[in-house]
N, C-alpha and C positions, 0 to 999 in steps of 0.2 A: 521377424522383421526387426533390424536396428531403424531406429528415424536419428533426421539430423539434427543438431542441437536445435536449429529455430522452426521448424516443426515444432520440434518437445516443448520449446517456450508457447510460442502461440495454437494449442494445446491443455498449455496449463493455467493462460489467462482467458481461454475462452472456456475455462469451469475448474477458476480459483477458488470459487465456494463450495464446491462438492469435495469432503473434505481425499475420496473416497481418488481420485482424479490428482491431487495434492500427490496422497503417499505413492503411489504406482509411480508418479514423476521430478520426485525428489532424494536426495537421500536422505536419508537418518537423520541426518546432522548439516543438512543445510545450514549455513548463513544466511542469514534476513536484515539485511540490514530501513528501515523505513523512517526514513526524512534524516537520519541526517544520524551518525554513529552515538556521537551521547550526546542528550541535553537537557539536564530536567528540568526547567521551565516547560519547552516544549511537551514535555512527557510528562507534564500538569497539565497541559492543556488535552491532548492525548496520549493516554499514555501507551499504543501501540509501539511510537517512537522511541529509537535508539538499535542498538546488536542485539540480535536473542539470536539462540540452535535450534533449530529438530523443525519440522517438516506442520509442528505441532503453530509456532510461529507466526507463520502464513496463516495457516487456518484462521487460526484466536482472531489478524490482523481483522482484513479480511472484513469475517463476523460483524469484529466492533465500529470497526469505518460502516459496517449495511446498518450498524443500532446507535450508528452514530450523524451521519447524513442515510436519505435521499438518493440515492444516484439514477440522479437525470438521464444521466450518458456519461459513457462509458469505450471512451472510443481509438482501438488503436487505429495512428495512421499509414504510420510507417514502420517494416523490424523488419532488420537483416544481421549479416552475420560473418562471423570470419574465422575459422576454426572454433573452437569449444564456447567462443563469444556475440553474446542474444546482444539489441541493443533494440527498445522499442519504444517511438517514439507519436507521441495523441496528446491527447484531451475527453476532459472529466468537465461536469458541473451536476454539483453535490447543492443539494438544500439542508443546512441542519436540522434533525429533528426538534429540535428546543425550543431556537427562538427564531427557524421560519426564514432560514436567509441561504440565502442560493449564491454561490460566486462557485464561476470557470475555471479552469487552470488548465499550461499545457501541464504531463508531465512525463520522466522519460520514468526507463527501467535496465537495468541494466544486468544482466544472467549470467552465470557461467556453468556453461557441460560437462561432465568427465561420465566415460562409459556409459552414454544417455540419459543421466541423471543430472537435476539440476541441484549441484552444489553449492554456491551462493546467486544474489538475489538482491540487488539493491532499489529502492526505487526514489524517487523521487521529484520534486509536482514545488507549488507556488505556499508553502508555510506559512510564510505571511499575509497572501491571499486565503486560503485553505480555512486560520485559523480565525481568521477574520470575520466567521464565517457565525462566530464562538461566541467572540462578544458583546457583553453584553448594557455597556458603559464610561464613563469614565477614562483613567485614564488607566490603560491593562486592561480590563477584566474582562474574562470570558466565560462563559456559562458549553462546557460542553460532554459531560455524560448524564445525558438525560434522569439517572436518575439519583443526579450531583448537585450538587451549592458550582458558589461562587466559586471559579479561583482568583487570586489578585496577584498581580504578576509587576 
């Protein structure tokens, strides 16, 4: 039974860390944009940032997010769609695992669904806010990787 694009995206978000669900609902070559198309400095702090291809890019991003932060809340507030386009707006609260800093920010997600599969997904948030949960001191110094050291930009 065919599902509407909005329902596909809702199901995906409800099980975003379940690799089987991600594989079932996303095209194998899905384009995933996390926070920015390309930002080398931001990528040093949050290595999943940028543009990537394939279902593993989505799964790895959300696995990494759950490793770098405790997800205190993730609340989609409105989901709507027109044709193959679906937009999601909400808010989340995260606490960094390394520095224990808590941040809250709105988020938005844009998805394009073709023939029952997500073929494009773009996740946006207040990156200054979320990156600040890794700021360890000084001017533009961050500790984001729980297993790594400090990054200075």
